N, C-alpha and C positions, 0 to 999 in steps of 0.2 A: 848558468843553465846551458849555455852554448857548449861550454867545456863537457857537461854531462852527456849532451846529445853526441858530441864527437866520440866520447868514450863508449857509448852504446853502439854506435855504428862499427867501431874498430872491433868490440868483442863479437858482434854478429858476423863480420867478414872473416875473423879466425875461425869461428865455429864452422861456417860454411866451407872454409878450406879444408878443415879437418874431416868434415863429413864426406866431402868429395874425394879426399885421399882414401878413407876407409872403403867407401863403395868401389873405388877403383881397384883397391887390393883385393876385395871379395870377388870381383869379376875375374881378375887374373886367375884367382884360385880355382874357379869352377871351369875354366877352360884350358886346364892343363891337358897336354897331349896324351898323357897316359890313361884318362878316363874314356869309358866307353861311349862312343858317338851313337845317338839315337836317330831314327828317320825323322825328317822334318814333319811336323804335323799340319802344315799347310800345302806343301808341294805333293802332288799326287805321283804315284809309281805304278807302272806295270811291269811285273816280274813274269818273264816267259820261261817255262821249264817243260820238260817232257822226258819220257822213258818208260820205265818199269810199270807194267800192269799189275805186278804182284804187290805193290805197295799202294796202288790207286785208291782203294777204300779208305785206308789210313790218311792219306794225303788230302783226300776230298774234306775229311773232318777236320784235319789239323789246319789246313789253309783257310777253311771257312771261320774257324774260331779266331785265327791271328787276324784275318780282316776285320772281325768284330771289335778287336782291341786297337787296330790300326786301319781305320776306314779308308785312309789315303793310300793304303797298299793293296793293289789286286794281284793276285797270282793266278796265271793261266797255265795250268798244268795239263799236258796232253798224254794220255795212257797209250803210248805208241809202241811200246817194247823196249827193253833195255838196249839192244842193238842200235835201234833208230835214235834213241836218246843219246847214245855215245857219238853217233854219226853227227847230229845236229850240234853237240857241244864242239866237237872237232871242227865243223864249219863256221862255228861262232854265230849260229843263228838263235841260240837259247842263252839264258843266263845261268842256268845250271841243269844237270841232268840227274836222273836216278836210274839205278841198275842194281840187280841182284846177282850180277856177275862183276867181280873187280877188274878193272882194266888191264890189259897186258901192257908190258913196259913199252912196246912199240906204239901202242894205242895212245899211251900217256904223252909220248914224245911228239906225237903228231898234232897235240892240242896247242895252238899258238900261245895262249896265256896260261898254259899249265893246268893240271888237274889235281885235285886233292880229294882223298876218299873220307867221307864221314858216315860211318854206319848209323842209320837213324832207327832201324828196328830190326827184328829178327821174327821169322815166320817159318811155319811148317808148310810143306808141300803135300797136299792130300792126293791119294790115288782113288779118284772117283769112278764109280761104275754105274751102269744101268742094266741090272738084271732082274727080271720080274720074279717076285717072290722072295728075294734076297734083299731086304730093306736095310739089314745092318750085320755087322759081324763077319763079314767075308775075311778070310785069312789068306794071306800071300806070303810066301817065303821070297828071299832075295832071288833065288833060282827061277821060281815060277813067274815072277814079275819080269825078270830079264827075258825069259824064254817067250812070254806073250808079245813083248816089244821087238824080239828078233824074229818073230813069226813062226816060232816052232810050236807054240801051243795055240791051237786054233778054235778049240771049243771050250765051253764053260765047264763041261762034264768030263774034262780031261783027267786022268787018274792022278796027276800031280796036284791038281787043285783039289780033287776030292778027298784025298788022303788027309789033307790039312783042315778039312771043313766036315767033320764027322757030324751027322745029323742034319746037315743043310741039304735040301734038294736043289742040285744044280742042274740046269736044263741043257738039253742037246741044242745049244745054240751058238751060232758062229760069234767069235770075239772080234771086235772092231777096235784096234788101238787108235786113239786120237792123240796127235802131238801138235806142238806149236809150229805154224807155217812160217812165222816172222822169226827175226833174230831175237832171242828171249834169254832173259836172266833166269827165268824159271826153268827153261830147258837146260840152261848151264848147271843149276843146281841138281836137277833130275838125272842128267847124263854124267855128272860127276859122281853121284851115287851109284848108277849102273856100272860105271867103269871102275868104282872102288870094290863093289861086291862080286863083279864077274870079269875075269881075264879076258873071256871070249869077246865080250861087249867092248872092252878097252881096246882090243886088237882090231876088231872088225868095224866098230863104230866110232869110238873115241868120245870125247866130252867137249862141250862148248856150247856158245849161244845159239849156233845153228849146225846141225849134223844131218846127214842123210839117214833117216830112219828106214829100217828094213822092211817095215810093214805098217799098214794103217793109213788114215786120213789126217790132213793138216786143218788147222783152225788158227785164226788170228787173235792173239791176246789170251789172257786168262778168261776174259769174258766169252771169247769165241769158243774156247776148249769146254767150258762149263756148259754153254748152250748146246754144243754139238753132242755132248754126252747126254745131256738131258733128253734130247729129242731122238736119239739113235739107240734102239734096243740092242743089247748085247755089246755096247761100247765100253771102253775104259779110257781113262784119261789122267792128266796130272795137272793140279791147279792149287794156288795158295788157298789155305783152309778157310779163309773169309768168304771166298767164292762158293765153296761147297755148302757152307752152312746157310748163307743168304739165299742160295738157289735150292736148298733142301734136296742135296744130291747125296747119296750114300756114298761112304768111303770105307775103304779097307783098313785092316789091322795089318801091320807089316811085321814080320820077325826081325827083331833087332840083333846086334852083335852078340848079346848075352843069351840068344835063343828065346826070348820072350815076345809074344805077339802084342804090339802096342799100336794104339790109334793115334793119329796126328792130334796134337793139343797145345794150347796156350803154355801149359806147364812144361811140355817137352821142349818147345822153343825157348822158353825162358832157361831152362836147365842147360841147354846147349850154348847160350850166350854167356852164362855164368861160368861154364867150363873154359870158354874161349878167353874170358876176361883175365884168366889166371896168368897168361904168358902172351898176351896179345901184342903183335909187332907194332911198331910206331906207324907203319903205313896201313895197319888194319886189314890187310889182305889175308884172310884166312877161309878154310873150308870147314863147314860144320856137319858134314854128312857122316853117317856110320859111326858115330862115337859110342864108346862103352857105357855101360850102366843098365841095370834092369829096367829102368823106367825111360830109357832114351828112346827117341824115334829117329829112324834113319835118314830122313830126308828134310833137313832144315838148313835154312841160310839167311845170311844178312841181306838188307837192302841198304844201299849206300846212296847218300846224296854226292854226286860228283860236281864239285864247284871248281871254278877257276882259282888259281893260286894268285892271280892278279886281275884286277878289274880297271880298265881305263877311265871309267866315269866313277869318281870318287863318291858322289851322292848315292848312286845306285849300289856300290860296294857296301856302303853303310847299311842299307835296306836289307840286302842279301845276308850280310853277316847277321844282323839282328834276327832275321827270320830263322836262320839255321840254328843259331844260339837257342832260340825259343823252341824250336822243334826238338832240340837236343836235351832240353830240360823241362819247361812247363807242358810242352807238347806231349811228353810221354804219357800224361795222364789218360790220353785217349786211346792207347794201344790196346789195352786188355779187353775192352768192351767189343773191339773189332777183331779179336782173336790174334793179335800180334803180341809179342813179347816186349816188356819194357826193357830198356837197356840197364845193365848193371852200372853201379856208380863208377867202377874202375874205368869202363868205356866212356861213360859221360865225361869224365875228367880227361881222359885221352883225346877225346873229341874237342874239348875246350882248348887244349893245348894245340891241336892241329888248326883249328879254326883261327887262332889268334896269329897264325903265319900268313893269312890272306892279306895281300897288299892292295 
C-alpha cells in the first residue's frame, strides 16, 4: 500500500510540473513585444491636448465615446486654435496638438521630441453670411469673395455680386468681413484658397495661420467667427461647416474650378480626401483647396493630430497611441453626423504605418 501511495505522489508531482511549464509557456507567448500594448485598466491617465477649433465638435464626440470605453482615460482637449496648439506642443506642455495647417519644417525641428502628422478628418470651410432676406443660395465667385476680403467690394448690392445672383434682392448694406484674430488652421485653409485663386491676394496678403487682413474685424476661434457673423447684420465670415449648421447660419455657394456653383458639404469634403489619397505623401502634408471636378468645393482641408515621435513616459505613450489608433479607425463612425468626412481606407492604412513609428 505504501508503494502505491508513493506512486500516486510521484504522478501528481509530474503532472504539476507539466502544468506549470505549459502555463509558463502560455504567458511568454502573450507577452511578446510585437503585440499591441493596451492602457492599464486600473491606473488613471489624464491626456492634455489642444489646438484646432475646426475639429473641436468632432473631438468632443470622439473623446467622450473613447472615455466610455476606457473610463480610466480622461482627455482634456482645449479649443485654442491651431497656432496655439503647435506652440504648446513645441513647449512640451501638452501630450498632442491638433491643427488644420500642417507644420512647417522649421516648426517641426523646434519640437524637442519630434512631431508626426496624423490626418484624422477632413472638413469644408463654409463662407457664412448675415444678410436679411437672403436666407440661402447666395452665389459668390472666386473673384467676388477675394475682393470682399481685400476691401474692394463694400456693399451687398455691388454689381459684381448682383450679376451672379439673378432674382435675389440684395440690400444696399455695408459688408463687414469677419476673420480669425488668433493663429488659425482654418485661416490657413481659407487664405490658401484665396492665394490659389487670386494672384493679387497671393502678392498682397499671402497665406498662413495668421495674416494681415486688409479689411474687416477679427474674432477668436471658429466659435467666435460664427458668433460674430450671427450678431452682425451685413457680415461675412469663414468657419468649419459644423459651426454653420449647428448655429443655423446661412452659407454661400462658391463657383468651383469647373465653373459650377457648389455649396460646402460632407460629400465635397469626402471627395477631396479620396482624391488626395491616390498619391498621398508619406508625411501627409497636402493642400485640398480648389481641386477640379464638377461637384468639388473649393475650400476643403484636413485636420491633423500632431503627436510626438517619442514619449518619455512609456505608460502614457501606450495610452496616446491607443487613443489615436481608435480615432483613426473606430472613431471615424462619428464623423458624418457632425458634417466631417470619413478618412479613405488608403489614408487610414498610411496613418497606421506612421503611428507605428511612435517610440
